[in-house]
Every structure is written in C-alpha cells, then in structure tokens.
One Martini backbone bead per residue (centre of mass of N, CA, C, O) as a GRO file, in nm:
protein
  136
    1UNK     BB    1  11.418  15.146   9.166
    2UNK     BB    2  11.346  15.028   8.832
    3UNK     BB    3  11.269  14.707   8.702
    4UNK     BB    4  11.269  14.575   8.387
    5UNK     BB    5  11.067  14.299   8.264
    6UNK     BB    6  11.015  14.092   8.048
    7UNK     BB    7  10.786  13.860   7.960
    8UNK     BB    8  10.985  13.630   7.900
    9UNK     BB    9  11.136  13.654   8.176
   10UNK     BB   10  10.894  13.598   8.352
   11UNK     BB   11  10.841  13.315   8.249
   12UNK     BB   12  11.114  13.199   8.319
   13UNK     BB   13  11.094  13.252   8.624
   14UNK     BB   14  10.825  13.094   8.668
   15UNK     BB   15  10.895  12.814   8.466
   16UNK     BB   16  11.198  12.830   8.405
   17UNK     BB   17  11.361  12.693   8.175
   18UNK     BB   18  11.416  12.698   7.826
   19UNK     BB   19  11.639  12.494   7.859
   20UNK     BB   20  11.805  12.226   7.890
   21UNK     BB   21  11.988  12.053   8.068
   22UNK     BB   22  12.271  11.929   8.109
   23UNK     BB   23  12.443  11.655   8.034
   24UNK     BB   24  12.534  11.377   8.185
   25UNK     BB   25  12.835  11.275   8.027
   26UNK     BB   26  12.782  11.499   7.804
   27UNK     BB   27  12.682  11.505   7.500
   28UNK     BB   28  12.441  11.541   7.240
   29UNK     BB   29  12.469  11.337   6.942
   30UNK     BB   30  12.183  11.249   6.888
   31UNK     BB   31  11.984  11.249   6.589
   32UNK     BB   32  11.668  11.354   6.441
   33UNK     BB   33  11.461  11.297   6.147
   34UNK     BB   34  11.165  11.474   6.035
   35UNK     BB   35  10.914  11.427   5.795
   36UNK     BB   36  10.685  11.681   5.675
   37UNK     BB   37  10.419  11.839   5.596
   38UNK     BB   38  10.292  12.142   5.567
   39UNK     BB   39  10.051  12.079   5.751
   40UNK     BB   40  10.214  11.957   5.987
   41UNK     BB   41  10.389  12.204   6.031
   42UNK     BB   42  10.165  12.390   6.112
   43UNK     BB   43  10.064  12.233   6.356
   44UNK     BB   44  10.333  12.228   6.513
   45UNK     BB   45  10.365  12.538   6.534
   46UNK     BB   46  10.100  12.592   6.680
   47UNK     BB   47  10.151  12.411   6.927
   48UNK     BB   48  10.416  12.549   7.011
   49UNK     BB   49  10.304  12.842   7.044
   50UNK     BB   50  10.104  12.781   7.269
   51UNK     BB   51  10.366  12.673   7.457
   52UNK     BB   52  10.623  12.842   7.413
   53UNK     BB   53  10.778  12.659   7.182
   54UNK     BB   54  10.959  12.473   7.003
   55UNK     BB   55  10.937  12.202   6.802
   56UNK     BB   56  11.161  12.019   6.920
   57UNK     BB   57  11.061  12.038   7.208
   58UNK     BB   58  10.778  11.930   7.162
   59UNK     BB   59  10.868  11.654   7.057
   60UNK     BB   60  11.033  11.567   7.300
   61UNK     BB   61  10.817  11.600   7.527
   62UNK     BB   62  10.611  11.411   7.398
   63UNK     BB   63  10.792  11.152   7.378
   64UNK     BB   64  10.877  11.157   7.706
   65UNK     BB   65  10.602  11.112   7.787
   66UNK     BB   66  10.446  10.874   7.990
   67UNK     BB   67  10.127  10.957   7.894
   68UNK     BB   68  10.145  10.862   7.620
   69UNK     BB   69   9.915  10.807   7.341
   70UNK     BB   70   9.865  10.617   7.085
   71UNK     BB   71   9.695  10.497   6.819
   72UNK     BB   72   9.768  10.196   6.884
   73UNK     BB   73   9.657  10.200   7.170
   74UNK     BB   74   9.365  10.267   7.097
   75UNK     BB   75   9.314  10.031   6.908
   76UNK     BB   76   9.370   9.804   7.108
   77UNK     BB   77   9.153   9.885   7.317
   78UNK     BB   78   8.915   9.850   7.123
   79UNK     BB   79   8.966   9.559   7.042
   80UNK     BB   80   8.930   9.452   7.334
   81UNK     BB   81   8.642   9.546   7.374
   82UNK     BB   82   8.521   9.376   7.138
   83UNK     BB   83   8.607   9.106   7.258
   84UNK     BB   84   8.456   9.131   7.528
   85UNK     BB   85   8.176   9.158   7.409
   86UNK     BB   86   8.169   8.876   7.291
   87UNK     BB   87   8.210   8.725   7.561
   88UNK     BB   88   7.968   8.847   7.705
   89UNK     BB   89   7.760   8.727   7.517
   90UNK     BB   90   7.826   8.431   7.582
   91UNK     BB   91   7.769   8.443   7.885
   92UNK     BB   92   7.477   8.542   7.860
   93UNK     BB   93   7.378   8.290   7.707
   94UNK     BB   94   7.447   8.091   7.935
   95UNK     BB   95   7.265   8.216   8.148
   96UNK     BB   96   7.004   8.177   7.997
   97UNK     BB   97   7.014   7.871   7.980
   98UNK     BB   98   7.028   7.822   8.294
   99UNK     BB   99   6.759   7.959   8.355
  100UNK     BB  100   6.575   7.793   8.175
  101UNK     BB  101   6.639   7.523   8.312
  102UNK     BB  102   6.565   7.604   8.606
  103UNK     BB  103   6.269   7.670   8.542
  104UNK     BB  104   6.186   7.395   8.414
  105UNK     BB  105   6.335   7.183   8.632
  106UNK     BB  106   6.380   7.292   8.927
  107UNK     BB  107   6.707   7.319   8.882
  108UNK     BB  108   7.058   7.331   8.927
  109UNK     BB  109   7.339   7.347   8.752
  110UNK     BB  110   7.680   7.277   8.769
  111UNK     BB  111   7.782   7.489   8.538
  112UNK     BB  112   7.722   7.760   8.684
  113UNK     BB  113   7.997   7.798   8.832
  114UNK     BB  114   8.167   7.839   8.570
  115UNK     BB  115   8.024   8.088   8.468
  116UNK     BB  116   8.106   8.261   8.718
  117UNK     BB  117   8.407   8.248   8.667
  118UNK     BB  118   8.396   8.368   8.381
  119UNK     BB  119   8.267   8.637   8.469
  120UNK     BB  120   8.483   8.739   8.657
  121UNK     BB  121   8.721   8.742   8.463
  122UNK     BB  122   8.581   8.936   8.262
  123UNK     BB  123   8.548   9.176   8.454
  124UNK     BB  124   8.853   9.225   8.491
  125UNK     BB  125   8.913   9.278   8.195
  126UNK     BB  126   8.724   9.519   8.164
  127UNK     BB  127   8.868   9.699   8.366
  128UNK     BB  128   9.136   9.712   8.218
  129UNK     BB  129   9.031   9.825   7.958
  130UNK     BB  130   8.905  10.083   8.071
  131UNK     BB  131   9.168  10.194   8.178
  132UNK     BB  132   9.306  10.212   7.899
  133UNK     BB  133   9.099  10.407   7.775
  134UNK     BB  134   9.129  10.631   7.992
  135UNK     BB  135   9.434  10.686   7.890
  136UNK     BB  136   9.337  10.786   7.585
   0.00000   0.00000   0.00000
C-alpha cells in the first residue's frame, strides 16, 4: 500500500505544528492592528512566503524572538562606540603627555597609575559595546 503525502504535510511532519499551541488559561483575546504602506506590505508578504508562514505569524515570531535587535538598539550601540572613541582619544592624549614628560625629565609621574586605571575601565566598556554591536 502506498500513502501519498503532500509537500505541505511533509513540512508539517518535519517541522512541527503550523498553528500555535492552545493557550493555557483560556483564549487569546488581545489583538493588535498594524498599518503598513503597500511597499511594506509587499516586503512582509515576501518575507513570510520565504519562511512559509503567514504575515501575522511572521510578525508574532519576530516580535517574540529574544534575539531581536531594533534600529534603536543599533543606534544606541553606535552612539556608545563614538563616545568610547572620544574617551579613548583623551586617554591616548594623557599617555602621550606622560610619555613626553617621562622622556624629558627621566622620571615617571604619579598620575600615570590613574591613567592606567582609566584605560582599564575604558577597555571593559569597549568590550561591552563591541558585544552589543555583535548582537546587532
């Protein structure tokens, strides 16, 4: 006996449910309405088609994804990097002044340790900012 299974049924069997599981505790009563332009609608439909889902499911899954990065997140990360770049320039300037003084006077200034502490703190901030950018 040969059983024919359609392609969509094969996908369903391979990748699980097409619909979301029932909500524990009752129905899902809250709805959201999103207005989009015709161009945005075309983009949403194309992205949904690529993933073989409908637009509402695409929107829901995208919004509920914990790894989602918004444009605001990216802008904040870039702003942080620019701030850190300015601070790094300031620290580099201090290091140059200390080096110039040490070479001229043949002694090391006490403020050098403070600059080292400042540099280490800045390096940690840069690592955090780069991690944030890598998530974007």
